[in-house]
C-alpha positions, 0 to 999 in steps of 0.5 A, a space after each residue: 500500500 502507498 503512503 497516500 493510499 493509508 486511510 487517516 484513522 491507519 495514519 493516527 494509529 502510528 503516531 500513537 505507536 510511535 515513541 519521543 525521540 531519543 537525543 542521543 542521535 542528536 548528540 552524536 550529530 550522526 551524518 548519512 551519505 548515500 553513494 551510487 554504485 561508482 562512487 557518486 554522491 547521490 543523497 546528502 544530509 544536513 548532519 554531513 553538511 556539518 561534519 564535512 563543511 560541504 553544502 548538499 548543491 556541492 556534495 551532490 554529483 561529486 565523487 565521494 572520494 576526490 572530494 573528501 579525501 587526501 590523495 594519498 588515502 584515496 586508493 584504499 578506501 576505493 579499495 574499501 567499498 568495492 569490497 562492500 558493493 562487491 560481498 555486500 559486507 559492511 565495513 566499521 572504522 575510522 578514516 581520516 576525511 579531508 574537511 572543505 575548509 582544508 583541515 583533517 578530522 578522523 571520522 568513524 564510518 559505517 558502511 553497508 550496501 542497500 539494494 533497489 528494487 530494480 535489483 541496483 547497488 548503493 552504498 549507505 554511510 553513517 559517519 561521526 566524528 571520531 573525537 565525539 564518539 570516543 568522548 561518549 565511549 568514554 562517559 557511557 564507560 564511567 557511568 557503566 562503572 559508577 552505576 554497577 561498582 561504587 559503593 554509592 546506591 544510584 537510581 533512575 525513576 521516570 516522571 512517575 517514580 518508577 524505577 527505570 534502573 537500579 545499581 547493585 549497592 541500592 538493592 542491597 541497602 534496600 533488600 529488593 533485587 535489581 529486577 525487582 525495582 524495575 517497573 515499581 513506583 518508589 512507595 512499593 519498595 519503601 513503604 514505610 513511613 519515614 520514606 513519605 518525606 522523601 517521595 515528597 521531596 521527589 515530587 519537588 525535584 520534578 516540578 522544580 528543577 532544583 536539585 535536593 542535596 544529602 538530605 538526611 532519611 532514617 528508616 528501616 528497610 526489608 535489608 534491616 527490619 530491626 534496626 534503623 540506618 540513616 542515608 544522604 539522599 540527593 534527588 537531581 532531575 533529568 532532562 533531554 537535550 531539548 529539556 523535556 522531563 524525563 525523570 530523575 536521578 537517586 544518589 543514595 549514600 549509606 551514613 548509618 555509622 554517622 547517623 550512629 556516632 551521631 547520635 552516640 555523641 548526642 546522647 553523651 551530652 545529654 547524658 552530661 547535661 542531664 548530670 550537670 542539671 542534675 547537680 545544679 537542681 538537686 539538693 538545693 535544700 535540706 528537706 528529704 521529701 523536696 530533694 527528693 523531688 527534684 532527682 524526680 523531676 531531673 529524670 522525668 522526662 529525659 530519661 524515663 517516663 516515670 520515677 519513684 523515690 522509697 526511702 527506708 522508714 528506719 532510716 527516716 525515724 531513726 536515721 539508721 538501716 533497720 532490714 530487720 528479718 522481714 521484708 523492708 518497710 518504705 515510706 515513698 517520698 517522690 512520684 512523678 510521670 512525665 503525663 497522666 497515666 493510670 500508670 501513676 496509681 501503680 505507684 506506691 503514693 508519697 507519705 505511705 507506707 509499703 512493703 515490697 514481695 522478694 522479687 520486687 526489683 526494690 527489694 532485689 536493691 535492698 539485699 544486694 545493693 545493686 542496680 536491677 534492669 530489665 530491658 525487656 518486659 512481658 506479662 511476667 516481668 510486670 507483675 514481678 516490678 507490680 506491688 500487686 496484680 491491679 497495679 500491673 494490670 495498670 501498667 500493662 494498659 499504659 504500656 510500661 515496656 522497659 523499668 530498672 532500679 537502683 539502690 540509693 547508698 549514702 556513706 556506704 548506708 543504703 537508704 531507700 531505692 529509685 525506680 523509672 520506668 518507660 511507656 511511650 518512649 519507645 527504647 528501651 533502658 541499657 546500659 548507659 542509662 543504667 549509669 547514668 541512673 547510677 551516678 545521678 542516683 549516688 550524687 542524691 542520695 548523698 543529698 537526700 541523707 544530708 537532709 535526714 541527717 539535718 532532719 534529726 539535728 533539727 529536730 533535737 535542737 527544736 526539742 532542746 530550744 523549746 525546753 529552754 524557752 520559759 513556760 510562759 506565767 499566767 498574766 502578771 500585775 498590771 500586764 496581759 501577756 502573750 508569746 510565740 516561737 516558731 522555728 523555720 523549716 527552709 532554714 537549714 537550722 533552728 536558729 537561737 531566737 528566745 524570750 523570757 518573762 520575768 518576775 521581780 519584787 515590787 510587782 515588777 516584771 522583766 522582758 525580754 527577747 533575744 537571737 544569738 547569731 548562729 544555728 543548730 544545737 550550739 545556737 541553742 545552747 548559747 541562747 540557753 546560758 543567756 536565758 539563764 544569765 538573763 534570769 540570774 542577773 535578773 534578781 539582783 534588781 540592775 538597771 536594764 542598760 548594767 544587764 546587757 553590760 553584764 551579758 556582754 561579758 558573758 557572751 564574750 566567754 561564749 566566743 564566737 556567738 553574738 547575740 543581740 538583745 531587748 531587756 524591759 522592766 515594767 513597774 506597774 505603780 509608776 506606770 513606768 517601761 525602762 528599756 535598753 537595746 543590744 543592738 536589736 530591732 526596735 519594738 513598737 509601742 501602741 497607747 491605748 487608741 493611738 497608732 503605732 511606732 517603733 521606739 526610738 532607742 539608742 540601738 547599742 552594739 550586740 553582746 559580745 562585741 563588747 567596748 561600747 557603754 549601754 543606755 536604758 530609756 524610761 518611757 510611761 506605760 500606762 492601761 491600755 497601752 501595748 508593747 510589742 517585741 520580736 526578733 528578725 524572723 518575723 519582719 526580714 525576708 531576702 527580696 523586700 527591704 527592712 523600711 517596708 516590713 517595718 511600716 507593713 508591721 505598724 500596719 497590722 498593729 493599727 487595727 481595731 485593739 485586740 488581744 496579745 493573744 490575738 495580735 500574736 497570732 495576726 502577726 503571724 498569719 500576714 507576717 511569718 511564713 514556716 518556709 522562710 529562712 529564719 525562726 521568730 520570738 514575738 512577745 506581746 504585752 498590754 498594760 491593765 489598771 492594777 487590781 484592788 487587792 
């Protein structure tokens, strides 16, 4: 059928079956020349004009040998031409050709004989520049070597992200054969969630043409489905010389070793930061429960999803480790979870006592003094770490999958156990985690033991101090009395604040308030000595200034202690108050029906300094007048100016007249906080008319 006789539908069918042309032929610039049997040029392609320099008009009809060859090469060429025409065997090779400009070029030829319908023979010559051909061959050889032998993964994907070619290295990374890749889409080979972003990047490169270089992807493939690997992925868009998009080239470098090393280094940095954080945050006070909470705060969520801290009850009660014959008795002091979870109900609440069964990790730690690690928990092991079956069910529903327990050892004495678990964090505890937990536990145990020791010493000092303070007498003639002493919970040790009320002859009453500078049992003991000395000196009926002078000498003998003191004597018959101060804060005088004000007294120096005389001041003090004596713990804080605090004291005393008892309670409630850093002694008296008897 001749072409003009083809039906239109046939032509459409052929057009649809035709594929897009390859650009390789154009890159090589292949020229076509048709020679008649006598060697005369019959046809001349445009590429021939580019290769040899002659136009079609200049070449067609000319004999090829004299036109294209130097004289010395013509005989050899004619012989080769004759052999092709005679035998029909093609010839391939390179031959020197003379360009129109006179230069000589090596041209690669492919010559074949053609026969038309009449039986006439022609020679078809296909030619290209040998230098260009060799460059192309070298590039192809290099590409083939890279694709087949390079340790990096290489792949070509079409515009639908179907694999067209992969090299052995990428096949090994994916755990899928080369043949298993071909024709399949990217997500069919790598279906894991981490590779979704990689597919998005590929489509972006296809759309924009902007390459993406060394994008890190971390995930798992069929080659190693149990472990994460890391790859540096580069994606480039492929185009032909006409700019048509062919697909993408995917270059993949396995950087798992680098990724794991960086991860290890990052974990080491995190451990160092956690240790530094623990050093800064654990042991900021000498309170047992707070120190345990600080330990839990450091561990959650950076190391564990849930933490509990249990101390031996014998340590808290007596300071000694007393395990006895039966199971150890623990007191929970801290519990923390990283998020709200039912697993928290499986832990013993702070303040509660508990014992653990013999196989429990806490029991193991107490007996062996060694840490306990369960990397992976199954149903039976969950029962082992739980207090009972109900708790095991809560832990299972919360997804707890790994657990460890670490003994708290201080001064070679075991004082408790710290337990840690993970649920949402998918990584199991490993030896590095256990080492870190042990280091933090060791440091925290010392802080907790210090707090326990402080608690016992503080309790002893507070007991001593309270025993040394006077039992407040019934109201003295002409006076209504009220007094309070409060130790500060946040202070490292009990201080030396004190007050005293001493009965004198003639219905007179001595009032004293003082503060020994120092803390603990020594300060309490010094306070007791000064109080005893004050009571003894008061019987000598001396002026307040003389009393302070003798106390100053006594205090100097108690070196290195110094103390402040305010001493007053009230005479109800004369309605007078004689007062002297040794470096103490001024008392507040509230006249009946008047406004409170600070008494302007000669301040004096603290007891124990010496060399400065004290002065007595006499003021009227009639029925209804009130005098407020206090130590600095009532008004001094770390953040507020003392003047502002004294103004607040005066404001509180300016309210309607209240009894001394009510006033004591109100001042403590408004001005003093048990979490402060100083204890307080407070003595309030109100003058009353003397009875007729």
